[in-house]
Backbone bond lengths (Angstrom), bond angles and torsions (degrees), N, CA, C in turn:
res aa  C-N    CA-C-N  psi(-1)  N-CA   C-N-CA  omega(-1)  CA-C   N-CA-C  phi
1 C - - - 1.441 - - 1.533 108.39 -
2 I 1.290 116.57 128.30 1.457 121.75 178.40 1.524 107.93 -110.78
3 I 1.309 115.72 124.80 1.460 121.02 179.22 1.524 107.81 -99.08
4 R 1.314 115.51 125.43 1.459 120.53 177.87 1.518 108.10 -120.77
5 S 1.294 115.13 128.05 1.450 119.39 -178.50 1.522 109.53 -163.87
6 A 1.323 115.68 143.20 1.466 119.79 174.96 1.521 109.92 -64.51
7 F 1.332 116.29 -31.50 1.463 121.56 179.43 1.524 110.90 -60.72
8 L 1.321 117.35 -39.31 1.466 120.60 177.48 1.529 110.65 -63.78
9 G 1.319 116.37 -34.01 1.460 120.26 175.92 1.522 111.48 -64.17
10 N 1.326 116.49 -37.65 1.468 120.42 177.16 1.526 110.94 -66.10
11 I 1.314 116.76 -38.05 1.469 120.76 177.05 1.527 109.60 -65.02
12 R 1.322 116.06 -46.04 1.467 120.52 178.19 1.524 110.81 -58.31
13 D 1.333 115.99 -45.38 1.466 120.42 -179.53 1.526 111.52 -60.30
14 A 1.322 116.55 -39.82 1.470 120.45 -179.47 1.521 110.66 -63.25
15 Y 1.334 116.73 -43.40 1.466 119.44 -178.66 1.525 112.91 -78.61
16 E 1.322 117.62 -23.96 1.464 119.21 172.90 1.527 110.07 -70.94
17 A 1.327 116.48 -37.04 1.463 120.42 179.03 1.524 111.62 -71.09
18 N 1.332 116.21 -32.24 1.463 120.76 -178.94 1.527 109.19 -145.59
19 P 1.325 118.17 88.54 1.468 121.21 -178.01 1.526 113.91 -61.45
20 E 1.327 117.60 -20.50 1.468 121.74 -179.61 1.528 112.22 -91.63
21 L 1.318 117.94 10.24 1.464 122.71 -177.47 1.526 110.16 -59.51
22 A 1.328 116.26 116.28 1.466 120.89 -177.41 1.524 111.89 -86.43
23 F 1.318 117.14 -28.79 1.467 122.25 -176.44 1.519 107.95 -136.12
24 L 1.304 117.00 120.14 1.461 121.67 -176.50 1.527 111.60 -57.43
25 G 1.314 117.31 -31.88 1.458 121.27 178.80 1.515 113.98 -66.94
26 S 1.315 117.83 -9.40 1.467 121.26 177.13 1.524 111.95 -82.05
27 D 1.310 117.10 -18.11 1.464 121.42 177.10 1.530 108.95 -68.28
28 D 1.321 117.40 140.47 1.466 121.52 -175.90 1.525 112.87 -55.11
29 Y 1.323 117.29 -42.89 1.466 120.76 -178.91 1.525 110.82 -62.15
30 F 1.318 116.74 -50.43 1.460 120.67 -177.56 1.528 111.97 -73.04
31 K 1.326 116.59 -31.65 1.466 120.18 175.95 1.529 109.68 -61.46
32 G 1.327 116.68 -41.51 1.461 120.86 177.97 1.516 112.55 -62.68
33 I 1.325 116.08 -41.70 1.466 120.17 178.18 1.523 110.24 -63.07
34 L 1.319 116.54 -46.51 1.469 120.30 -179.69 1.524 111.27 -62.05
35 Q 1.327 116.77 -45.20 1.464 119.95 -178.24 1.522 112.15 -65.12
36 S 1.320 117.24 -38.28 1.463 119.91 -177.72 1.527 112.96 -75.21
37 S 1.313 118.08 -21.15 1.464 119.75 -177.57 1.527 113.90 -111.14
38 L 1.317 117.88 -0.08 1.459 120.98 -174.62 1.527 113.06 -63.30
39 V 1.326 118.27 -41.66 1.467 120.77 -179.51 1.526 110.33 -62.40
40 A 1.319 117.01 -46.40 1.466 120.66 179.33 1.523 111.09 -65.32
41 W 1.308 116.68 -38.56 1.466 121.72 178.48 1.525 110.13 -60.02
42 R 1.338 116.42 -44.91 1.466 120.75 178.51 1.528 111.31 -63.56
43 K 1.330 116.97 -39.63 1.465 120.66 179.40 1.521 110.97 -63.99
44 V 1.315 117.09 -43.79 1.466 121.00 178.61 1.523 110.31 -61.62
45 A 1.330 116.77 -45.17 1.465 120.40 179.60 1.522 110.66 -63.25
46 A 1.325 117.82 -43.91 1.463 121.36 -179.30 1.524 111.46 -64.57
47 K 1.312 117.19 -45.00 1.470 120.64 179.89 1.520 111.36 -63.79
48 S 1.314 117.23 -38.54 1.466 119.30 179.20 1.523 110.46 -66.05
49 L 1.331 117.20 -40.15 1.465 120.49 177.82 1.523 111.11 -66.18
50 E 1.335 117.07 -41.77 1.463 120.81 178.09 1.523 111.39 -61.21
51 A 1.316 116.57 -36.00 1.461 121.43 -178.08 1.524 112.65 -86.76
52 G 1.312 116.86 -2.50 1.462 119.78 -179.46 1.514 113.35 73.91
53 I 1.314 116.46 25.93 1.464 121.26 179.22 1.525 108.13 -97.56
54 P 1.316 117.41 115.84 1.466 118.88 -178.85 1.528 111.54 -70.45
55 M 1.308 115.28 130.78 1.464 122.45 176.09 1.521 107.62 -137.73
56 P 1.338 116.83 65.50 1.463 119.77 -172.17 1.526 114.37 -61.17
57 C 1.302 118.15 -37.83 1.472 119.31 -178.75 1.524 111.05 -70.61
58 T 1.319 116.47 -41.61 1.459 120.69 -179.66 1.521 111.16 -64.41
59 T 1.327 116.88 -49.57 1.465 119.76 -178.23 1.524 111.41 -69.46
60 S 1.311 117.45 -35.44 1.462 120.33 177.99 1.528 110.86 -65.89
61 A 1.319 116.79 -42.70 1.466 120.37 178.59 1.525 110.76 -64.07
62 L 1.321 116.47 -38.90 1.461 120.39 179.22 1.527 111.30 -66.04
63 T 1.315 117.25 -44.56 1.466 119.07 179.63 1.529 111.30 -70.54
64 F 1.336 117.72 -31.08 1.467 120.13 173.58 1.525 109.71 -61.62
65 L 1.332 115.78 -47.14 1.463 120.26 -179.88 1.527 110.52 -60.29
66 D 1.321 116.61 -43.62 1.467 119.87 178.10 1.526 110.82 -60.12
67 G 1.314 116.52 -45.41 1.457 120.21 -179.91 1.513 113.00 -66.24
68 Y 1.311 116.39 -36.84 1.464 121.07 -177.40 1.523 112.03 -74.25
69 T 1.322 116.26 -32.12 1.460 119.65 -173.86 1.529 113.88 -102.75
70 T 1.325 117.93 -1.95 1.459 120.91 178.72 1.522 109.26 -87.33
71 A 1.318 115.41 126.72 1.465 119.86 -176.33 1.520 112.07 -68.44
72 R 1.328 116.89 -36.98 1.461 119.74 -176.71 1.522 109.02 -130.03
73 L 1.307 116.55 122.55 1.458 122.42 179.18 1.523 109.60 -114.19
74 P 1.318 117.34 157.06 1.466 120.18 179.93 1.526 111.71 -76.58
75 A 1.320 115.72 66.59 1.467 120.18 -178.35 1.519 111.55 -65.98
76 N 1.336 116.66 -26.70 1.458 118.12 179.24 1.523 111.17 -65.50
77 L 1.325 118.28 -31.66 1.461 121.15 175.59 1.523 109.91 -65.98
78 L 1.305 117.07 -43.12 1.459 121.31 177.61 1.523 110.69 -61.20
79 Q 1.319 116.25 -43.58 1.461 119.63 178.98 1.525 110.84 -64.55
80 A 1.315 117.56 -38.53 1.469 120.67 177.92 1.522 110.80 -63.26
81 Q 1.323 117.09 -39.60 1.464 120.34 177.61 1.521 110.51 -65.36
82 R 1.309 117.15 -40.51 1.470 120.42 177.91 1.525 110.35 -63.24
83 D 1.329 116.18 -43.04 1.461 119.98 179.37 1.525 111.05 -63.53
84 Y 1.320 116.18 -42.99 1.464 120.53 -176.44 1.531 111.84 -69.98
85 F 1.337 115.77 -46.02 1.458 119.87 -175.51 1.525 112.93 -90.82
86 G 1.307 117.14 -7.11 1.457 120.68 175.63 1.510 114.65 76.00
87 A 1.300 116.46 79.99 1.468 120.07 176.56 1.509 109.69 -123.67
């Protein structure tokens, strides 16, 4: 199976420009796409949750992005949970 897409070309371009790119969303092109669609993405996720419509991939991807791009996370809460529940 051969996949042809302009989107794949954009991915290739990002990694050719920066072979050490750890997160595709750090590339200027993809960062722009994420920033311009983030508000709508959050609205879709919120409306689906309000309506009881499961969207596990969408909400998981959104929370991954939040975790990956947030400079400071409440790690002390996570550590407290580990201490309390024993991990």
